MMTF fields as JSON, N, C-alpha, C and O atoms, coordinates in Angstrom:
{
  "mmtfVersion": "1.0.0",
  "mmtfProducer": "UNKNOWN",
  "numBonds": 507,
  "numAtoms": 508,
  "numGroups": 127,
  "numChains": 1,
  "numModels": 1,
  "chainsPerModel": [1],
  "groupsPerChain": [127],
  "chainIdList": ["A"],
  "bondAtomList": [4, 2, 8, 6, 12, 10, 16, 14, 20, 18, 24, 22, 28, 26, 32, 30, 36, 34, 40, 38, 44, 42, 48, 46, 52, 50, 56, 54, 60, 58, 64, 62, 68, 66, 72, 70, 76, 74, 80, 78, 84, 82, 88, 86, 92, 90, 96, 94, 100, 98, 104, 102, 108, 106, 112, 110, 116, 114, 120, 118, 124, 122, 128, 126, 132, 130, 136, 134, 140, 138, 144, 142, 148, 146, 152, 150, 156, 154, 160, 158, 164, 162, 168, 166, 172, 170, 176, 174, 180, 178, 184, 182, 188, 186, 192, 190, 196, 194, 200, 198, 204, 202, 208, 206, 212, 210, 216, 214, 220, 218, 224, 222, 228, 226, 232, 230, 236, 234, 240, 238, 244, 242, 248, 246, 252, 250, 256, 254, 260, 258, 264, 262, 268, 266, 272, 270, 276, 274, 280, 278, 284, 282, 288, 286, 292, 290, 296, 294, 300, 298, 304, 302, 308, 306, 312, 310, 316, 314, 320, 318, 324, 322, 328, 326, 332, 330, 336, 334, 340, 338, 344, 342, 348, 346, 352, 350, 356, 354, 360, 358, 364, 362, 368, 366, 372, 370, 376, 374, 380, 378, 384, 382, 388, 386, 392, 390, 396, 394, 400, 398, 404, 402, 408, 406, 412, 410, 416, 414, 420, 418, 424, 422, 428, 426, 432, 430, 436, 434, 440, 438, 444, 442, 448, 446, 452, 450, 456, 454, 460, 458, 464, 462, 468, 466, 472, 470, 476, 474, 480, 478, 484, 482, 488, 486, 492, 490, 496, 494, 500, 498, 504, 502],
  "bondOrderList": [1, 1, 1, 1, 1, 1, 1, 1, 1, 1, 1, 1, 1, 1, 1, 1, 1, 1, 1, 1, 1, 1, 1, 1, 1, 1, 1, 1, 1, 1, 1, 1, 1, 1, 1, 1, 1, 1, 1, 1, 1, 1, 1, 1, 1, 1, 1, 1, 1, 1, 1, 1, 1, 1, 1, 1, 1, 1, 1, 1, 1, 1, 1, 1, 1, 1, 1, 1, 1, 1, 1, 1, 1, 1, 1, 1, 1, 1, 1, 1, 1, 1, 1, 1, 1, 1, 1, 1, 1, 1, 1, 1, 1, 1, 1, 1, 1, 1, 1, 1, 1, 1, 1, 1, 1, 1, 1, 1, 1, 1, 1, 1, 1, 1, 1, 1, 1, 1, 1, 1, 1, 1, 1, 1, 1, 1],
  "groupList": [{"groupName": "MET", "atomNameList": ["N", "CA", "C", "O"], "elementList": ["N", "C", "C", "O"], "formalChargeList": [0, 0, 0, 0], "bondAtomList": [1, 0, 2, 1, 3, 2], "bondOrderList": [1, 1, 2], "singleLetterCode": "M", "chemCompType": "L-PEPTIDE LINKING"}, {"groupName": "GLU", "atomNameList": ["N", "CA", "C", "O"], "elementList": ["N", "C", "C", "O"], "formalChargeList": [0, 0, 0, 0], "bondAtomList": [1, 0, 2, 1, 3, 2], "bondOrderList": [1, 1, 2], "singleLetterCode": "E", "chemCompType": "L-PEPTIDE LINKING"}, {"groupName": "LEU", "atomNameList": ["N", "CA", "C", "O"], "elementList": ["N", "C", "C", "O"], "formalChargeList": [0, 0, 0, 0], "bondAtomList": [1, 0, 2, 1, 3, 2], "bondOrderList": [1, 1, 2], "singleLetterCode": "L", "chemCompType": "L-PEPTIDE LINKING"}, {"groupName": "PRO", "atomNameList": ["N", "CA", "C", "O"], "elementList": ["N", "C", "C", "O"], "formalChargeList": [0, 0, 0, 0], "bondAtomList": [1, 0, 2, 1, 3, 2], "bondOrderList": [1, 1, 2], "singleLetterCode": "P", "chemCompType": "L-PEPTIDE LINKING"}, {"groupName": "GLN", "atomNameList": ["N", "CA", "C", "O"], "elementList": ["N", "C", "C", "O"], "formalChargeList": [0, 0, 0, 0], "bondAtomList": [1, 0, 2, 1, 3, 2], "bondOrderList": [1, 1, 2], "singleLetterCode": "Q", "chemCompType": "L-PEPTIDE LINKING"}, {"groupName": "ILE", "atomNameList": ["N", "CA", "C", "O"], "elementList": ["N", "C", "C", "O"], "formalChargeList": [0, 0, 0, 0], "bondAtomList": [1, 0, 2, 1, 3, 2], "bondOrderList": [1, 1, 2], "singleLetterCode": "I", "chemCompType": "L-PEPTIDE LINKING"}, {"groupName": "GLY", "atomNameList": ["N", "CA", "C", "O"], "elementList": ["N", "C", "C", "O"], "formalChargeList": [0, 0, 0, 0], "bondAtomList": [1, 0, 2, 1, 3, 2], "bondOrderList": [1, 1, 2], "singleLetterCode": "G", "chemCompType": "PEPTIDE LINKING"}, {"groupName": "ARG", "atomNameList": ["N", "CA", "C", "O"], "elementList": ["N", "C", "C", "O"], "formalChargeList": [0, 0, 0, 0], "bondAtomList": [1, 0, 2, 1, 3, 2], "bondOrderList": [1, 1, 2], "singleLetterCode": "R", "chemCompType": "L-PEPTIDE LINKING"}, {"groupName": "LYS", "atomNameList": ["N", "CA", "C", "O"], "elementList": ["N", "C", "C", "O"], "formalChargeList": [0, 0, 0, 0], "bondAtomList": [1, 0, 2, 1, 3, 2], "bondOrderList": [1, 1, 2], "singleLetterCode": "K", "chemCompType": "L-PEPTIDE LINKING"}, {"groupName": "SER", "atomNameList": ["N", "CA", "C", "O"], "elementList": ["N", "C", "C", "O"], "formalChargeList": [0, 0, 0, 0], "bondAtomList": [1, 0, 2, 1, 3, 2], "bondOrderList": [1, 1, 2], "singleLetterCode": "S", "chemCompType": "L-PEPTIDE LINKING"}, {"groupName": "ALA", "atomNameList": ["N", "CA", "C", "O"], "elementList": ["N", "C", "C", "O"], "formalChargeList": [0, 0, 0, 0], "bondAtomList": [1, 0, 2, 1, 3, 2], "bondOrderList": [1, 1, 2], "singleLetterCode": "A", "chemCompType": "L-PEPTIDE LINKING"}, {"groupName": "VAL", "atomNameList": ["N", "CA", "C", "O"], "elementList": ["N", "C", "C", "O"], "formalChargeList": [0, 0, 0, 0], "bondAtomList": [1, 0, 2, 1, 3, 2], "bondOrderList": [1, 1, 2], "singleLetterCode": "V", "chemCompType": "L-PEPTIDE LINKING"}, {"groupName": "CYS", "atomNameList": ["N", "CA", "C", "O"], "elementList": ["N", "C", "C", "O"], "formalChargeList": [0, 0, 0, 0], "bondAtomList": [1, 0, 2, 1, 3, 2], "bondOrderList": [1, 1, 2], "singleLetterCode": "C", "chemCompType": "L-PEPTIDE LINKING"}, {"groupName": "THR", "atomNameList": ["N", "CA", "C", "O"], "elementList": ["N", "C", "C", "O"], "formalChargeList": [0, 0, 0, 0], "bondAtomList": [1, 0, 2, 1, 3, 2], "bondOrderList": [1, 1, 2], "singleLetterCode": "T", "chemCompType": "L-PEPTIDE LINKING"}, {"groupName": "ASN", "atomNameList": ["N", "CA", "C", "O"], "elementList": ["N", "C", "C", "O"], "formalChargeList": [0, 0, 0, 0], "bondAtomList": [1, 0, 2, 1, 3, 2], "bondOrderList": [1, 1, 2], "singleLetterCode": "N", "chemCompType": "L-PEPTIDE LINKING"}, {"groupName": "ASP", "atomNameList": ["N", "CA", "C", "O"], "elementList": ["N", "C", "C", "O"], "formalChargeList": [0, 0, 0, 0], "bondAtomList": [1, 0, 2, 1, 3, 2], "bondOrderList": [1, 1, 2], "singleLetterCode": "D", "chemCompType": "L-PEPTIDE LINKING"}, {"groupName": "TYR", "atomNameList": ["N", "CA", "C", "O"], "elementList": ["N", "C", "C", "O"], "formalChargeList": [0, 0, 0, 0], "bondAtomList": [1, 0, 2, 1, 3, 2], "bondOrderList": [1, 1, 2], "singleLetterCode": "Y", "chemCompType": "L-PEPTIDE LINKING"}, {"groupName": "HIS", "atomNameList": ["N", "CA", "C", "O"], "elementList": ["N", "C", "C", "O"], "formalChargeList": [0, 0, 0, 0], "bondAtomList": [1, 0, 2, 1, 3, 2], "bondOrderList": [1, 1, 2], "singleLetterCode": "H", "chemCompType": "L-PEPTIDE LINKING"}],
  "groupTypeList": [0, 1, 2, 3, 4, 5, 6, 2, 7, 8, 1, 7, 9, 10, 7, 11, 10, 10, 10, 1, 10, 10, 5, 7, 12, 5, 1, 11, 2, 6, 13, 7, 3, 13, 6, 14, 8, 13, 2, 15, 10, 2, 7, 10, 1, 10, 9, 11, 3, 2, 2, 15, 2, 16, 7, 7, 7, 2, 10, 16, 6, 10, 14, 10, 15, 17, 15, 15, 0, 15, 3, 10, 7, 4, 2, 15, 11, 0, 14, 7, 2, 7, 2, 1, 10, 2, 9, 10, 1, 7, 10, 1, 2, 16, 7, 2, 7, 2, 10, 14, 10, 5, 1, 15, 15, 11, 17, 7, 7, 2, 11, 7, 1, 5, 15, 2, 11, 1, 10, 9, 2, 11, 9, 10, 13, 17, 9],
  "groupIdList": [1, 2, 3, 4, 5, 6, 7, 8, 9, 10, 11, 12, 13, 14, 15, 16, 17, 18, 19, 20, 21, 22, 23, 24, 25, 26, 27, 28, 29, 30, 31, 32, 33, 34, 35, 36, 37, 38, 39, 40, 41, 42, 43, 44, 45, 46, 47, 48, 49, 50, 51, 52, 53, 54, 55, 56, 57, 58, 59, 60, 61, 62, 63, 64, 65, 66, 67, 68, 69, 70, 71, 72, 73, 74, 75, 76, 77, 78, 79, 80, 81, 82, 83, 84, 85, 86, 87, 88, 89, 90, 91, 92, 93, 94, 95, 96, 97, 98, 99, 100, 101, 102, 103, 104, 105, 106, 107, 108, 109, 110, 111, 112, 113, 114, 115, 116, 117, 118, 119, 120, 121, 122, 123, 124, 125, 126, 127],
  "secStructList": [7, 7, 7, 1, 2, 2, 2, 2, 2, 2, 2, 2, 2, 2, 2, 2, 2, 2, 2, 2, 2, 2, 2, 2, 2, 2, 2, 2, 2, 1, 1, 1, 7, 7, 1, 7, 2, 2, 2, 2, 2, 2, 2, 2, 2, 2, 2, 2, 2, 2, 2, 2, 2, 2, 2, 2, 2, 2, 2, 2, 2, 2, 2, 1, 7, 1, 1, 6, 6, 7, 2, 2, 2, 2, 2, 2, 2, 2, 2, 2, 2, 2, 2, 2, 2, 2, 2, 2, 2, 2, 2, 2, 2, 2, 2, 2, 2, 2, 1, 1, 1, 1, 7, 2, 2, 2, 2, 2, 2, 2, 2, 2, 2, 2, 2, 2, 2, 2, 2, 2, 2, 2, 2, 2, 2, 6, 7],
  "xCoordList": [116.343, 114.82, 115.53, 116.63, 115.341, 115.811, 115.173, 113.99, 115.907, 115.531, 114.606, 114.665, 113.645, 112.747, 113.964, 114.4, 114.63, 115.692, 116.76, 116.77, 117.449, 118.426, 117.817, 118.585, 116.745, 116.349, 116.167, 116.616, 115.277, 115.263, 116.717, 116.734, 118.056, 119.639, 119.67, 119.989, 119.112, 119.7, 119.268, 119.951, 117.626, 116.891, 117.59, 117.784, 117.836, 117.998, 119.875, 120.288, 120.734, 122.089, 121.302, 121.216, 120.615, 120.112, 119.957, 120.476, 119.07, 118.157, 119.759, 119.809, 120.842, 121.718, 123.047, 124.094, 123.068, 124.115, 123.632, 124.369, 121.847, 121.071, 121.005, 121.19, 120.708, 120.892, 122.26, 122.42, 123.281, 124.904, 125.078, 125.644, 124.412, 125.276, 124.186, 124.652, 122.887, 122.046, 122.931, 122.762, 123.803, 124.268, 125.264, 125.578, 125.939, 127.593, 126.952, 127.517, 125.912, 125.674, 124.798, 125.635, 123.848, 123.396, 124.839, 124.849, 126.14, 126.86, 127.934, 128.943, 127.752, 128.773, 128.198, 128.868, 127.009, 125.787, 125.553, 125.412, 125.459, 125.099, 126.786, 126.943, 127.494, 128.703, 129.704, 130.897, 128.797, 129.786, 129.156, 128.002, 130.514, 129.739, 128.808, 128.574, 128.305, 127.264, 128.404, 129.184, 128.365, 128.383, 127.314, 127.329, 126.85, 125.359, 125.804, 126.145, 125.721, 125.97, 124.436, 124.076, 123.755, 122.134, 122.061, 121.636, 122.351, 121.36, 122.798, 122.474, 124.052, 124.47, 124.553, 125.334, 123.723, 123.117, 122.166, 122.234, 121.392, 119.667, 120.619, 120.504, 121.511, 121.572, 122.13, 121.97, 123.008, 123.593, 122.707, 122.931, 121.579, 120.425, 119.719, 119.48, 119.273, 118.571, 119.214, 118.447, 120.363, 120.573, 120.788, 120.978, 120.852, 120.847, 119.358, 119.419, 118.456, 117.411, 117.166, 116.469, 118.081, 118.039, 118.669, 118.217, 120.103, 121.096, 120.788, 121.286, 119.673, 119.487, 118.381, 118.199, 117.503, 116.388, 117.028, 116.58, 118.417, 119.327, 120.269, 120.66, 120.309, 121.375, 120.499, 120.649, 119.269, 118.2, 117.577, 116.999, 117.88, 117.205, 118.134, 117.809, 120.079, 120.902, 120.685, 120.185, 120.972, 120.606, 119.443, 119.575, 118.328, 117.146, 117.442, 117.318, 117.848, 117.782, 117.82, 116.772, 118.847, 119.533, 118.323, 117.951, 117.702, 116.912, 115.515, 114.974, 114.852, 113.52, 112.767, 113.142, 111.337, 110.849, 111.01, 110.69, 111.386, 111.472, 110.168, 110.284, 109.234, 107.6, 107.6, 107.399, 108.064, 108.245, 108.843, 108.519, 109.827, 110.234, 110.802, 111.933, 109.421, 108.999, 109.372, 109.117, 109.975, 110.576, 109.055, 108.99, 107.995, 106.758, 105.916, 104.974, 106.135, 105.452, 106.005, 105.38, 107.398, 108.54, 108.023, 107.674, 108.041, 107.646, 106.442, 106.313, 105.075, 104.062, 103.948, 103.213, 104.566, 104.254, 105.173, 104.751, 106.519, 107.249, 106.154, 106.21, 105.177, 104.923, 103.31, 102.744, 103.173, 101.873, 102.277, 101.494, 103.341, 103.982, 104.333, 104.136, 105.296, 105.429, 104.185, 104.212, 102.86, 101.541, 100.785, 100.415, 100.835, 100.869, 101.562, 100.987, 103.277, 104.136, 103.764, 103.783, 103.423, 102.778, 101.96, 102.289, 100.823, 99.365, 100.073, 99.713, 101.131, 101.688, 102.284, 102.344, 102.918, 103.77, 102.816, 103.268, 101.291, 100.7, 99.884, 100.18, 99.469, 98.567, 99.498, 99.167, 100.748, 101.382, 101.916, 102.585, 101.939, 102.131, 100.565, 100.902, 99.765, 98.284, 97.851, 96.944, 98.881, 99.014, 99.279, 98.731, 100.814, 101.336, 101.197, 101.94, 100.351, 99.822, 98.491, 98.196, 97.843, 96.648, 97.56, 97.207, 98.595, 99.729, 100.331, 100.647, 100.376, 100.705, 102.093, 102.764, 102.747, 104.448, 104.676, 105.816, 103.66, 104.69, 103.298, 102.166, 103.692, 103.301, 102.326, 102.26, 101.757, 100.552, 101.225, 100.935, 102.081, 103.149, 103.634, 103.327, 104.559, 105.232, 104.085, 103.864, 103.598, 102.55, 101.949, 101.679, 101.963, 100.697, 102.223, 102.392, 103.106, 104.429, 104.856, 105.282, 104.54, 105.435, 104.266, 104.484, 102.854, 101.626, 101.612, 101.394, 101.952, 101.952, 103.143, 103.18, 104.0, 105.406, 104.769, 104.998, 104.267, 103.229, 102.201, 102.119, 101.693, 100.729, 101.127, 100.659, 102.622, 103.191, 103.871, 103.815, 104.535, 105.347, 103.982, 104.01, 102.679, 101.641, 101.07, 100.501, 101.087, 99.714, 100.558, 99.916, 102.322, 103.091, 103.41, 103.763, 103.295, 102.83, 101.709, 101.831, 100.249, 99.237, 99.072, 98.161, 99.698, 99.532, 100.624, 100.241, 101.85, 102.505, 101.929, 102.0, 101.342, 100.653, 99.234, 98.768, 98.668, 97.838, 97.64, 96.71, 98.833, 99.715, 100.104, 100.69],
  "yCoordList": [114.207, 114.2, 113.806, 114.359, 113.044, 112.44, 112.705, 112.363, 113.638, 114.138, 112.964, 111.954, 112.941, 112.403, 111.994, 110.843, 113.277, 112.036, 111.42, 110.218, 111.668, 110.567, 109.656, 108.696, 109.384, 107.94, 107.151, 106.018, 108.058, 107.287, 106.865, 105.962, 107.713, 107.78, 105.93, 104.892, 106.161, 104.931, 103.656, 102.633, 103.805, 102.846, 101.796, 100.587, 103.091, 102.212, 101.507, 100.384, 102.706, 101.883, 100.636, 99.858, 100.223, 99.182, 98.06, 96.951, 98.748, 97.436, 97.102, 95.999, 97.877, 97.117, 96.822, 97.067, 96.581, 96.303, 94.218, 93.234, 94.359, 93.651, 92.46, 91.246, 93.359, 92.641, 92.187, 91.364, 92.984, 92.461, 90.972, 89.934, 91.265, 89.836, 88.502, 87.377, 88.789, 87.775, 87.361, 86.252, 87.918, 87.914, 87.109, 86.321, 87.585, 87.129, 85.684, 84.771, 85.304, 83.776, 83.31, 82.689, 83.362, 82.885, 82.053, 80.981, 83.434, 82.664, 82.032, 81.689, 81.859, 80.849, 79.532, 78.538, 79.505, 78.177, 77.576, 76.356, 78.611, 77.864, 77.033, 76.37, 77.456, 76.795, 76.079, 75.854, 75.953, 74.787, 73.624, 73.446, 72.684, 71.179, 70.384, 71.049, 69.263, 69.011, 67.374, 67.121, 66.745, 65.63, 65.027, 63.91, 65.791, 64.94, 65.926, 67.103, 65.162, 66.737, 67.068, 68.143, 66.196, 66.632, 67.745, 68.812, 67.713, 68.663, 69.841, 71.028, 69.579, 70.666, 71.256, 72.198, 70.813, 71.131, 72.225, 73.391, 71.852, 72.328, 73.626, 74.631, 73.751, 74.729, 75.915, 77.121, 75.077, 76.356, 77.32, 78.428, 76.314, 76.623, 77.748, 78.791, 77.502, 77.848, 79.37, 80.325, 79.564, 80.576, 81.468, 82.538, 81.459, 82.631, 83.635, 84.864, 83.114, 83.96, 84.81, 85.817, 84.219, 84.823, 86.019, 87.149, 85.517, 86.295, 87.841, 88.941, 87.408, 88.706, 89.608, 90.795, 88.628, 89.478, 90.54, 91.685, 90.001, 90.577, 92.148, 93.244, 91.748, 92.881, 93.65, 94.855, 93.116, 94.268, 95.317, 96.396, 94.673, 95.741, 96.597, 97.783, 96.054, 97.075, 97.904, 98.836, 98.064, 98.894, 99.711, 100.922, 99.179, 99.766, 100.312, 101.533, 99.91, 100.709, 102.324, 102.967, 102.833, 104.059, 105.152, 106.106, 104.489, 105.197, 105.538, 106.544, 104.384, 103.848, 103.603, 102.739, 104.589, 104.484, 103.193, 102.333, 102.566, 101.726, 100.807, 99.733, 101.036, 101.055, 99.329, 98.121, 100.836, 99.771, 98.617, 97.785, 98.249, 96.867, 96.734, 96.989, 96.146, 95.528, 93.98, 93.465, 93.256, 92.347, 90.94, 90.312, 90.868, 90.155, 90.603, 89.899, 92.173, 91.948, 91.657, 91.591, 91.516, 91.497, 89.586, 89.094, 88.997, 87.335, 87.157, 86.107, 87.993, 87.616, 87.915, 87.316, 88.706, 88.665, 87.858, 87.523, 87.284, 86.133, 85.03, 84.217, 85.049, 83.608, 83.639, 82.727, 84.535, 85.066, 84.619, 84.088, 84.942, 85.004, 84.006, 83.943, 82.518, 81.511, 80.767, 80.22, 80.743, 80.433, 80.014, 78.979, 81.439, 81.536, 80.845, 80.308, 80.769, 79.769, 78.104, 77.332, 77.79, 76.465, 76.452, 75.796, 77.244, 77.095, 76.905, 76.228, 77.843, 77.082, 76.399, 76.108, 75.968, 74.525, 72.928, 71.784, 73.41, 72.087, 72.352, 71.328, 72.744, 73.532, 72.727, 71.753, 73.251, 72.677, 71.302, 70.83, 70.38, 69.536, 68.654, 67.924, 68.624, 68.341, 68.508, 67.947, 69.662, 69.735, 68.443, 67.699, 68.496, 67.554, 65.567, 64.621, 65.628, 64.238, 63.997, 62.957, 65.22, 65.235, 64.832, 63.813, 65.49, 65.066, 63.785, 63.23, 63.512, 61.761, 61.986, 60.969, 63.138, 63.368, 62.837, 62.603, 62.732, 62.409, 60.711, 60.627, 60.166, 58.937, 59.783, 60.871, 58.432, 58.748, 58.806, 59.728, 58.084, 57.803, 59.308, 59.854, 59.709, 60.767, 61.711, 62.151, 61.82, 63.078, 63.105, 64.123, 61.98, 62.17, 62.887, 64.094, 61.949, 62.43, 63.66, 64.261, 64.194, 66.228, 66.638, 67.165, 66.349, 66.98, 67.302, 68.355, 65.945, 65.848, 66.587, 66.974, 66.777, 67.586, 69.509, 70.277, 69.695, 70.905, 71.041, 71.89, 70.252, 70.11, 70.731, 71.594, 69.545, 69.992, 71.226, 71.746, 71.768, 73.196, 74.018, 74.451, 74.064, 74.972, 74.699, 75.645, 73.462, 73.463, 74.527, 75.119, 74.468, 74.817, 76.482, 77.285, 76.786, 78.26, 79.028, 80.136, 78.187, 78.828, 78.599, 79.331, 77.624, 77.791, 79.429, 80.333, 79.369, 80.48, 81.946, 83.034, 81.421, 83.276, 83.386, 84.468, 82.131, 82.666, 82.526, 82.275, 82.779, 82.295, 83.676, 83.516],
  "zCoordList": [88.947, 87.634, 86.644, 86.622, 85.783, 84.387, 83.67, 83.655, 82.541, 81.363, 80.901, 81.602, 79.682, 78.99, 78.137, 78.137, 77.212, 76.413, 77.109, 76.842, 77.706, 78.195, 78.683, 78.748, 79.113, 79.441, 78.061, 77.89, 76.848, 75.986, 75.2, 74.363, 75.617, 74.999, 75.765, 75.184, 77.522, 77.992, 77.751, 77.787, 77.401, 76.575, 75.287, 75.161, 74.412, 72.928, 73.419, 73.131, 74.268, 74.715, 75.017, 74.067, 76.313, 76.635, 75.594, 75.466, 74.914, 73.512, 72.655, 72.112, 72.548, 71.781, 72.522, 71.922, 73.119, 73.986, 74.198, 74.14, 74.481, 74.717, 73.081, 72.999, 72.144, 71.191, 70.544, 69.642, 71.28, 70.689, 71.658, 71.314, 72.916, 73.362, 72.72, 72.541, 72.457, 71.108, 70.335, 69.828, 70.106, 68.71, 68.539, 67.647, 70.022, 70.541, 70.87, 70.266, 71.684, 72.059, 70.5, 69.846, 69.93, 68.674, 67.518, 66.912, 67.673, 67.04, 67.656, 67.041, 68.884, 69.851, 69.803, 69.523, 70.062, 69.896, 68.936, 68.86, 67.805, 66.338, 65.382, 64.357, 66.214, 65.578, 66.884, 67.085, 67.374, 68.961, 68.259, 67.869, 68.191, 67.788, 68.842, 69.85, 68.818, 69.936, 69.731, 70.649, 68.9, 69.262, 67.471, 66.956, 67.185, 66.57, 65.308, 65.427, 64.063, 62.954, 62.585, 62.105, 62.823, 61.959, 62.978, 62.535, 64.101, 65.329, 65.131, 65.131, 64.998, 64.242, 63.266, 63.132, 62.307, 60.678, 61.238, 60.847, 62.051, 62.513, 63.074, 62.371, 64.197, 64.977, 64.254, 64.445, 63.147, 62.167, 61.036, 60.548, 60.874, 59.829, 60.5, 59.891, 62.13, 62.816, 63.053, 62.93, 63.332, 63.88, 63.192, 63.771, 61.817, 60.857, 60.592, 60.641, 60.397, 60.7, 61.651, 61.526, 63.277, 64.269, 64.288, 64.471, 64.012, 63.5, 62.637, 62.873, 61.453, 60.859, 61.398, 61.128, 62.409, 62.94, 63.785, 63.844, 64.638, 66.028, 64.838, 65.24, 63.852, 62.92, 62.566, 62.764, 61.903, 61.675, 62.88, 62.752, 63.892, 64.781, 65.032, 65.095, 65.32, 65.304, 64.797, 65.427, 63.155, 62.166, 62.017, 61.839, 62.071, 62.412, 63.685, 63.59, 65.086, 65.987, 65.89, 65.958, 65.757, 65.979, 65.694, 66.378, 64.02, 63.184, 63.312, 62.854, 64.135, 64.052, 65.291, 66.084, 65.57, 66.951, 67.656, 66.835, 68.902, 69.081, 69.091, 69.682, 68.645, 69.189, 67.42, 67.293, 66.402, 65.134, 65.218, 64.371, 66.199, 65.829, 67.297, 67.711, 68.124, 69.035, 68.793, 67.704, 69.82, 69.305, 68.787, 67.73, 70.084, 69.549, 68.736, 68.372, 68.183, 67.23, 65.651, 64.593, 65.945, 64.753, 64.738, 63.665, 65.616, 65.861, 65.511, 64.882, 65.711, 64.905, 63.575, 62.789, 63.349, 61.995, 61.394, 60.287, 61.702, 61.39, 61.208, 60.285, 62.119, 62.598, 61.282, 60.68, 61.306, 60.696, 58.794, 58.006, 58.589, 57.507, 56.755, 55.541, 57.981, 58.184, 57.662, 56.56, 58.625, 58.39, 56.703, 56.149, 56.362, 55.215, 54.287, 53.339, 54.521, 53.498, 53.557, 52.599, 54.965, 55.271, 54.003, 53.015, 54.078, 53.585, 51.701, 50.738, 51.923, 50.231, 49.741, 48.547, 50.748, 50.462, 50.982, 50.958, 51.458, 51.569, 50.082, 49.467, 49.644, 48.254, 47.411, 46.735, 47.525, 45.978, 46.54, 45.621, 47.683, 48.161, 47.477, 46.545, 47.623, 46.775, 45.553, 44.937, 45.145, 43.379, 42.75, 41.936, 43.772, 42.888, 43.405, 43.146, 43.92, 44.284, 43.232, 42.643, 43.202, 42.023, 40.692, 40.099, 40.233, 39.576, 39.213, 38.161, 40.466, 40.602, 40.539, 40.369, 40.638, 40.347, 42.215, 42.617, 43.011, 44.727, 44.948, 44.469, 45.407, 46.066, 47.635, 48.208, 47.713, 48.958, 50.006, 50.767, 50.32, 51.224, 51.915, 52.975, 50.766, 50.565, 51.124, 52.253, 50.203, 49.704, 52.073, 52.71, 52.498, 53.784, 54.401, 54.574, 54.631, 55.463, 55.634, 56.62, 53.611, 53.91, 54.837, 55.928, 54.314, 54.817, 56.069, 56.668, 56.47, 58.676, 59.167, 60.335, 58.437, 58.56, 58.682, 59.616, 57.887, 57.917, 59.16, 60.047, 58.971, 60.425, 61.847, 62.59, 61.858, 63.311, 63.545, 64.66, 62.569, 61.866, 62.718, 63.87, 61.614, 61.707, 62.939, 63.484, 63.597, 64.709, 66.214, 67.082, 66.081, 67.32, 66.847, 67.711, 65.806, 65.099, 65.629, 66.151, 65.423, 65.695, 66.961, 67.349, 68.258, 69.717, 70.162, 70.905, 69.508, 69.755, 69.537, 70.108, 68.448, 68.049, 68.993, 69.349, 69.312, 70.423, 71.906, 72.672, 71.969, 73.535, 74.538, 75.609]
}
């Protein structure tokens, strides 16, 4: 029979190993050329917050209860913050349009982009 403390150490060790593997993967994929400069730039940019998430998990993992660092909870909190940020973006675009600082077509295009991102986040949050 395994002592609970030994099992907890093994779990933490496994979490660290998994996070380190994810970091290595993201570092490789984020810098591997695809032949498409736009995609390369998007991948490099998208890798930054993911690397930060995994590195924080490693930094806090040894000192925090794993329930506080639950990946699903982190993703939910990130999605909710992103939804609030999108709301602020949308409000600013409406303010700019009312002030005639941007044209209707620019306003519609940018609000549509926000709507699409928001829809994907809402469906991810509710699934």
